N, C-alpha and C positions, 0 to 999 in steps of 0.2 A: 028661561036654555034650558030644551027641548033635549029629551033626554029618552036614549036605546038597550034596544034585548041586544042583548048582548050574549052567547055558549063564549063559553072560557071554558080549556082544557089541562090541569095542572095538574098532575101524577097520572098520566092517566083513565086523570074520572072529570066528565062534566060541569059542568059551573052554568046556569041559570040569568044575568044577569042585569041593574038600568042600571048603564050610568049615563054620569049630562053627556051629549053629542058632545063636548071636547074633550074629556078627559075620553076616550076609547082608546084612541090610539098609544093613551099610556098606558089602559090596563090591559089592555096586548103582547105590550111592549114588555111589562112586565109577568107576566103573563108564561109569556113566551122566557126570561130574565133566570125563572124558578122552572122552569122545563130546560135551561140550560143547564144549567144549578145540577140539575136533581143529577139530570145524566153525567158529567162530569165527575158525580160524585160516586154513581154508582158503579163506572166505571177501575176507577182512582181508590174506590175505598171497596172490601173484602161486610158490604151494606148492605143488607141488601131489604134493609124493613122503610117502608116505606113512609115511616111516619118519623125514623132518626132520619130517615134523606130529606122530607120535608123540612125540619127542625137546621141537620144539617146548613143544608139555600137558605135556608131566614135568615140565618145568621154570615155568613158569608153573604150573600146578600145586604143586612141592614150597615156591618163593618163596613164595603169600599162606601156606602152611600155615607157614611159616616169621615169617611176620613176624606169627603168627594166633596163634600158640604165643610171639611179643615179651610179647605183652597181656595173654596169662591166665600167670593166679598161677600155679594149675596141671594142666601137662600131665601127660595119658596118652599116651604115645606109640602115633601107629599104626600097625598090622601092613598092611604091606602085599610084602608078602613074597611070597600067591602071586601078586595086581597083577610085582610082578616078572614073578615064575619068566614068567607067560603074555609078560611085552611081552620079553623079552628069547626066545621062543620066536618070538616071532611076528616080530625085528628078524632071529634067524639062516636062518628064512623068508627073510624078504624080501632076507636077504644072497645064497639061495645060488637069485635072480631074477637075478642080476647080470656 
């Protein structure tokens, strides 16, 4: 399998990733979903802290994923390793400013 280099932006920060070519579309969609969730949450609540918005978005997206998986008869587990790594790096970077 061939890998491709991507630059995804989550919460205004760009992250370089190397993903399998077959996973590229999923990773881009996941980043888009995260950004949309952050945008909706920031408009709906008086939360401005990026780390809080990321945590709330993660909870919202995973809850939705769990609910969908219960209704599906066959589920292939998603591999969010690269996104989790990027979110952990972002969280550490945000923590370093506090």
